[in-house]
C-alpha positions in Angstrom: 17.7 6.8 -15.0 21.3 6.2 -14.0 22.4 9.7 -14.9 19.8 11.2 -12.5 21.4 9.4 -9.6 24.8 10.8 -10.4 23.3 14.3 -10.8 21.6 14.1 -7.4 24.7 12.8 -5.7 26.8 15.6 -7.3 24.2 18.3 -6.3 24.0 16.9 -2.8 27.8 17.1 -2.4 27.8 20.7 -3.8 25.0 21.7 -1.4 26.8 20.2 1.5 30.1 22.0 0.7 28.3 25.3 0.2 26.4 24.9 3.4 29.6 24.0 5.4 31.6 26.9 3.9 28.7 29.4 4.6 28.4 28.2 8.2 32.2 28.4 8.7 32.4 31.9 7.4 29.5 33.0 9.5 31.1 31.5 12.6 34.4 33.3 12.0 32.5 36.6 11.2 30.6 36.4 14.5 33.9 35.7 16.4 35.7 38.7 14.9 32.7 40.9 15.5 32.6 39.9 19.2 36.4 40.6 19.4 36.0 44.1 17.8 33.2 45.0 20.2 35.2 43.8 23.2 38.2 45.9 22.1 36.0 48.9 21.5 34.6 48.7 25.0 38.2 48.4 26.4 39.2 51.5 24.5 36.2 53.5 25.7 36.8 52.4 29.3 40.4 53.3 29.1 39.6 56.7 27.7 37.1 57.3 30.5 39.6 56.2 33.1 42.2 58.5 31.7 39.8 61.5 31.6 38.8 60.8 35.2 42.4 60.7 36.3 43.1 63.9 34.5 40.1 65.6 36.1 41.3 64.5 39.5 44.8 65.8 38.7 43.4 69.1 37.8 41.3 69.2 41.0 44.4 68.5 43.0 46.1 71.4 41.3 43.5 74.0 42.0 46.0 76.8 42.4 47.9 75.8 39.3 51.2 75.4 41.1 52.1 72.2 39.3 50.7 73.3 35.9 52.9 76.4 35.8 56.0 74.7 37.2 58.7 74.1 34.6 59.3 70.3 34.8 56.0 69.3 36.3 54.1 71.7 34.0 55.7 70.1 31.0 54.6 66.6 32.0 51.1 68.0 32.9 50.9 69.5 29.3 52.0 66.3 27.7 49.4 64.3 29.6 46.8 66.9 28.6 47.8 66.8 24.9 47.7 63.0 25.0 44.2 63.0 26.4 43.0 65.5 23.9 44.4 63.4 21.0 42.6 60.4 22.5 39.3 62.3 22.6 39.7 63.3 19.0 40.4 59.7 17.9 37.7 58.0 19.8 
């Protein structure tokens, strides 16, 4: 009869430890999932803001005066290339 008590106590401790570790891992997993979703939303919002700004920039340059200018055109092209690479990555 005495051995049964020790077995029950041991099993109870093991169950408690397994339950605690499972709960702790689940909590950390949920926190990291929330963080990933937040960051993903930020990236998508930033991408949309950059695309909107680029479209406004293109609207302002209807006659393509800036786009064909040497210095300003180069910056315009760099911005355009950066936006295109963002669109491919996201």
